[in-house]
C-alpha positions, 0 to 999 in steps of 0.5 A: 499499500502507498503512502497517502498524504491527505494533504496533497492537492488532489489531481485534475481530471484526466480526461479533457471535459470530464466535468460536464458529463452529457445532458442526460447523465448530468440530469440523472445526476441531480436528480439521483442527488435530490432524491436522496436529499428528500429521504436522508432526514427520515432515514437518519431518524428512523436509523437512530430510533432503531439503534435507541431500540437495540441499544437503550431498549426505548427510543424517547424524543428527548434521547432523539432531539439529544444526539441528533442536536435538534429541539423537542419541537423540531423531534414532534414535527418528525416524529408525526411525519413518520407516522403518518409515513406508517414507519413509526408508532407513538403513544404520548409520552411513551418510547417510539417504536418502529413499525415493519416498514421503519425497521426495514428502513433502518435495518438498510440505513445502519447496514449502508452507514456501516459499510461507509463507516468501515470503508473510510477507516480502511482508507485511513481516515480518523474515526472521528471524520470518518463518523462524520463523513459517513453520516451524510455519505450513506444517503447519496452512494448507489448499491454500486459503490458500496459494493465495491466499498464493501469489498474493498474494506474486506480485501483490506482486513484480509491483509 
């Protein structure tokens, strides 16, 4: 493995004009990002609720607010939205619970997050940075890219 210098500048694109893809491809890139942004926050909440249930036995709005650094009012609005989407069930002053659809989304989101996190660590990214970066990247990488990240990580662990 070669030494990696995180302070080195990135090389310019190797193919002239590579930065501007064909119109259809470019439009698809932006559409994909917009779609990821629409579901990103929902996935983050559902993933956190699943993690809290798994590790703490309950998922309370106050815990979600603390961990996401948002107000309880913000969490309450999102809980209403998650209820409407039938991803969680809740009762006043009680823990939140994931529906079957919510559980499936939480598991998928957690798996994607873990693949990206382990990949970044395998590249040598510091844990704190890898955790921050993985939180955003997990929503924006394709299944193809995730599979390659996972294979790379597995190969690195074997060597």
